[in-house]
ZALO-50861 format. One line per 5 residues: number of its first residue (from 1); their letters; for each residue x negated, y, z of C-alpha. Coordinates in nm, 2 decimals, padded with zeros to 4 digits. Layout:
<rs>
NUM> A> X Y Z  ...
</rs>
This chain:
<rs>
1> MRVTI> 07.48 07.15 00.18  07.42 06.77 00.19  07.48 06.60 00.52  07.17 06.41 00.63  07.10 06.12 00.87
6> ADVAR> 06.94 06.38 01.10  07.27 06.57 01.12  07.45 06.25 01.21  07.19 06.17 01.48  07.21 06.51 01.63
11> NAAVS> 07.59 06.52 01.65  07.61 06.17 01.79  07.33 06.24 02.04  07.13 05.94 01.92  06.81 05.89 01.73
16> KTTVS> 06.79 05.85 01.35  06.68 05.49 01.41  07.00 05.42 01.59  07.20 05.56 01.31  07.01 05.35 01.06
21> RVLNG> 07.08 05.04 01.27  07.45 05.11 01.27  07.45 05.17 00.89  07.27 04.84 00.83  07.47 04.63 01.08
26> KGEVD> 07.19 04.56 01.32  07.29 04.41 01.65  07.07 04.62 01.88  07.33 04.90 01.93  07.60 04.87 02.19
31> SETAE> 07.96 04.89 02.07  08.04 05.22 02.23  07.74 05.40 02.07  07.80 05.23 01.74  08.16 05.35 01.74
36> RVRTV> 08.05 05.71 01.83  07.81 05.71 01.54  08.08 05.58 01.30  08.31 05.85 01.41  08.05 06.12 01.35
41> IAELG> 07.97 05.98 01.01  08.34 06.00 00.92  08.38 06.35 01.05  08.08 06.49 00.87  08.14 06.29 00.55
46> YVPSS> 07.79 06.15 00.55  07.72 05.92 00.25  07.40 05.71 00.30  07.18 05.66 00.00  07.23 05.30 -00.13
51> RAVGL> 06.86 05.29 -00.19  06.78 05.39 00.17  07.02 05.13 00.30  06.87 04.87 00.08  06.51 04.95 00.18
56> ARGNS> 06.61 04.93 00.55  06.75 04.58 00.48  06.43 04.48 00.31  06.55 04.52 -00.05  06.62 04.81 -00.29
61> RTLAM> 06.90 04.65 -00.50  06.70 04.77 -00.79  06.51 04.57 -01.06  06.25 04.70 -01.30  06.21 04.62 -01.67
66> LVPSL> 05.87 04.65 -01.83  05.86 04.67 -02.21  05.60 04.75 -02.47  05.78 05.04 -02.62  06.14 05.16 -02.68
71> TWPWV> 06.06 05.18 -03.05  06.07 04.80 -03.08  06.40 04.74 -03.27  06.54 04.47 -03.05  06.43 04.60 -02.71
76> GEVLQ> 06.76 04.80 -02.67  06.97 04.49 -02.71  06.78 04.30 -02.44  06.79 04.61 -02.22  07.17 04.64 -02.26
81> GAADT> 07.23 04.28 -02.17  07.02 04.31 -01.86  07.17 04.64 -01.76  07.53 04.52 -01.80  07.46 04.22 -01.58
86> LEASG> 07.28 04.41 -01.31  07.54 04.69 -01.30  07.82 04.43 -01.25  07.63 04.30 -00.95  07.57 04.65 -00.79
91> YGLLL> 07.20 04.66 -00.89  07.01 04.95 -01.05  06.75 04.93 -01.32  06.41 05.12 -01.35  06.26 05.11 -01.70
96> FTCNR> 05.88 05.12 -01.76  05.71 05.13 -02.10  05.35 05.05 -02.18  05.29 05.32 -02.44  04.97 05.44 -02.27
101> GEESM> 04.81 05.11 -02.21  04.61 05.08 -01.89  04.74 05.41 -01.76  05.10 05.28 -01.79  05.02 04.96 -01.62
106> AQFTS> 04.85 05.15 -01.33  05.16 05.35 -01.28  05.38 05.04 -01.29  05.15 04.87 -01.04  05.18 05.17 -00.80
111> QVSAR> 05.56 05.13 -00.80  05.52 04.76 -00.72  05.30 04.85 -00.42  05.56 05.11 -00.31  05.83 04.83 -00.32
116> AFDGV> 06.04 05.05 -00.55  06.22 04.74 -00.68  06.29 04.38 -00.59  06.17 04.21 -00.91  06.08 04.27 -01.27
121> LVIEP> 06.21 04.16 -01.61  05.92 04.17 -01.86  05.90 04.19 -02.24  05.53 04.13 -02.23  05.33 04.43 -02.36
126> ENTRG> 05.01 04.33 -02.54  04.70 04.28 -02.33  04.89 04.28 -02.00  04.91 03.91 -01.92  04.63 03.93 -01.67
131> SIAAL> 04.78 04.22 -01.48  05.13 04.06 -01.48  04.99 03.73 -01.36  04.81 03.90 -01.07  05.12 04.08 -00.96
136> HHQGL> 05.33 03.76 -00.99  05.07 03.56 -00.78  05.08 03.83 -00.52  05.46 03.76 -00.47  05.64 03.98 -00.73
141> PLVLV> 05.95 03.80 -00.86  05.92 03.80 -01.24  06.11 03.67 -01.54  05.96 03.70 -01.89  06.19 03.76 -02.18
146> DDRGQ> 06.07 03.60 -02.51  05.76 03.45 -02.35  05.49 03.49 -02.60  05.23 03.28 -02.42  05.20 02.90 -02.45
151> GAEFP> 05.27 02.69 -02.14  05.51 02.74 -01.85  05.31 02.99 -01.64  05.61 03.21 -01.56  05.98 03.19 -01.53
156> SVATT> 06.11 03.29 -01.87  06.41 03.32 -02.11  06.33 03.22 -02.47  06.49 03.11 -02.79  06.45 02.80 -03.01
161> NREGG> 06.17 02.95 -03.22  06.06 02.61 -03.36  06.41 02.52 -03.46  06.46 02.87 -03.61  06.16 02.82 -03.83
166> ASAAH> 06.28 02.48 -03.93  06.62 02.61 -04.02  06.46 02.87 -04.25  06.26 02.60 -04.43  06.56 02.37 -04.47
171> HLLTS> 06.76 02.66 -04.62  06.48 02.74 -04.87  06.44 02.38 -04.97  06.81 02.32 -05.03  06.82 02.62 -05.26
176> GRRAP> 06.53 02.48 -05.46  06.25 02.70 -05.32  05.93 02.50 -05.27  05.65 02.76 -05.28  05.71 03.00 -04.99
181> LVVTG> 05.47 03.27 -04.86  05.48 03.31 -04.48  05.42 03.64 -04.30  05.37 03.56 -03.93  05.33 03.78 -03.63
186> PTQFG> 05.01 03.79 -03.42  04.91 03.42 -03.40  04.81 03.43 -03.03  05.18 03.45 -02.95  05.35 03.13 -02.86
191> CVQDR> 05.67 03.22 -03.04  05.48 03.28 -03.36  05.31 02.94 -03.34  05.65 02.77 -03.28  05.81 02.94 -03.58
196> LHGFA> 05.52 02.85 -03.80  05.50 02.49 -03.68  05.88 02.44 -03.72  05.87 02.58 -04.07  05.56 02.38 -04.18
201> EVLAE> 05.69 02.05 -04.04  06.00 02.06 -04.25  05.82 02.15 -04.56  05.57 01.87 -04.51  05.85 01.62 -04.44
206> HGAAQ> 05.99 01.70 -04.79  05.66 01.68 -04.97  05.61 02.06 -05.00  05.32 02.11 -04.75  05.24 02.47 -04.68
211> PESRV> 04.88 02.56 -04.78  04.69 02.80 -04.56  04.64 03.03 -04.86  05.01 03.12 -04.85  05.02 03.20 -04.47
216> FEGDF> 04.94 03.56 -04.37  04.90 03.69 -04.02  05.10 04.01 -03.97  05.18 04.25 -03.69  05.56 04.26 -03.71
221> TVRCG> 05.56 04.59 -03.90  05.71 04.70 -04.23  05.37 04.78 -04.37  05.23 04.43 -04.31  05.52 04.28 -04.52
226> QSVIE> 05.44 04.53 -04.80  05.07 04.45 -04.79  05.12 04.08 -04.81  05.33 04.11 -05.13  05.09 04.36 -05.28
231> YALAE> 04.80 04.12 -05.22  04.99 03.81 -05.34  05.09 03.98 -05.66  04.74 04.12 -05.72  04.59 03.77 -05.67
236> RLPFD> 04.85 03.61 -05.89  04.96 03.37 -05.61  05.26 03.16 -05.72  05.55 03.20 -05.48  05.93 03.18 -05.51
241> SVFCH> 06.02 03.28 -05.15  05.90 03.45 -04.84  05.96 03.37 -04.47  05.88 03.65 -04.24  05.86 03.62 -03.86
246> NDLSA> 06.06 03.93 -03.80  06.30 04.15 -03.99  06.08 04.46 -04.01  05.81 04.27 -04.21  06.09 04.12 -04.42
251> TGVLH> 06.21 04.47 -04.49  05.86 04.56 -04.61  05.86 04.25 -04.83  06.19 04.36 -04.99  06.05 04.71 -05.06
256> ALRAA> 05.73 04.57 -05.22  05.91 04.32 -05.44  06.15 04.59 -05.56  05.86 04.82 -05.64  05.69 04.54 -05.84
261> GRRVP> 06.01 04.47 -06.04  06.07 04.13 -05.88  06.44 04.05 -05.82  06.57 03.93 -05.49  06.70 03.66 -05.47
266> DDVAV> 06.68 03.56 -05.84  06.29 03.57 -05.85  06.21 03.55 -05.48  06.42 03.46 -05.18  06.35 03.63 -04.85
271> IGFDD> 06.43 03.52 -04.49  06.35 03.72 -04.18  06.38 03.65 -03.81  06.56 03.84 -03.52  06.88 03.98 -03.70
276> IPIAA> 06.83 04.34 -03.59  07.11 04.57 -03.70  06.93 04.69 -04.01  06.92 04.34 -04.15  07.28 04.36 -04.26
281> YTEPS> 07.22 04.69 -04.45  06.90 04.63 -04.64  06.92 04.60 -05.02  06.99 04.32 -05.06  07.12 04.23 -04.72
286> LTTVR> 06.87 04.01 -04.53  06.91 03.64 -04.46  06.76 03.59 -04.11  06.73 03.37 -03.81  06.93 03.54 -03.53
291> QPMQA> 06.79 03.56 -03.18  07.06 03.63 -02.92  06.88 03.93 -02.78  07.16 04.07 -02.56  07.23 03.72 -02.42
296> MGEAA> 06.85 03.69 -02.34  06.87 04.01 -02.14  07.18 03.88 -01.96  07.02 03.54 -01.88  06.70 03.70 -01.75
301> ARRML> 06.89 03.93 -01.52  07.12 03.65 -01.40  06.82 03.43 -01.33  06.66 03.70 -01.12  06.98 03.78 -00.93
306> NHLSG> 07.03 03.41 -00.85  06.68 03.41 -00.70  06.73 03.72 -00.50  07.06 03.59 -00.36  06.89 03.27 -00.25
311> ATTLE> 07.10 03.06 -00.48  06.80 02.93 -00.68  06.42 02.97 -00.69  06.22 03.10 -00.98  06.04 02.80 -01.12
316> PDAVV> 05.78 02.84 -01.39  06.00 02.71 -01.67  06.21 02.85 -01.96  06.58 02.89 -02.01  06.61 02.84 -02.38
321> LPTEL> 06.89 02.99 -02.59  06.97 02.88 -02.95  06.88 03.06 -03.26  07.12 03.07 -03.56  07.05 03.11 -03.94
326> VIRSS> 07.26 03.40 -04.07  07.29 03.37 -04.45  07.31 03.69 -04.65  07.22 03.81 -05.01  06.84 03.79 -04.99
331> APG> 06.86 03.40 -04.97  07.21 03.30 -05.04  07.16 02.92 -05.06
</rs>
């Protein structure tokens, strides 16, 4: 049977409050009483809950992570980076998904009110910016990962999305491709705008301006990549390459091109974005712009821990990590 704080209090002839003060190093207990409590703790083998000790000290030594869904292909890498960093510092991690929309956010908000954690790392679920902003303004420490908004409203960790788009454009141009299609993500996201602008700027600088008729808004799914290619072929749009704003839509592009008898990369070069694990195993393997997902999780967790320790404050700005073009068979150069 587990020994409780009540057992310690009864055997030491003190209150549970006094035991709690001894456990948490409070100065209100005289040395003789404190020694007696410690002796009883040792004799009974009482092990206090680290969470209970943390709450008594005003913190839980636990962080939360709010994500859209665990089915997103790169969420696991971000999560692993954050979890490794927190574990090394003696912190736990609570995971919340937003699969049920407003109901999920209400459950998350109730945990904020219960002070179940000291801060939150957020991969922003869609349509939650208002709720997240309200909690942040009420005092919840928060760091966004891959901030999809525009402007520095929150502390965040991001990547060089504009430079990533530019590197894709440079690579296509140097291999003689001057008529690309672009499959974006939802255009309200800041990262999507940055990737599109970086790509378009490089094309324009080299006299190959990107017409709007060859830019298609997608939703980061395999199906949207397939649909764009099916439409482009049906409408007889001329194109020699495709730049996708994530690897899933690029995978859909590869499937549709193969089904239509178009050879990759001979007829059409394809570049994705993210470098999720499947990118190296598509047929052909996918050239892509790598985001350092695990490093992003590590950086977000480290930024929060530095704030909680008092070493730094959480300013509404971004820590920006570099992207990298990974050249594979779908656009070999």
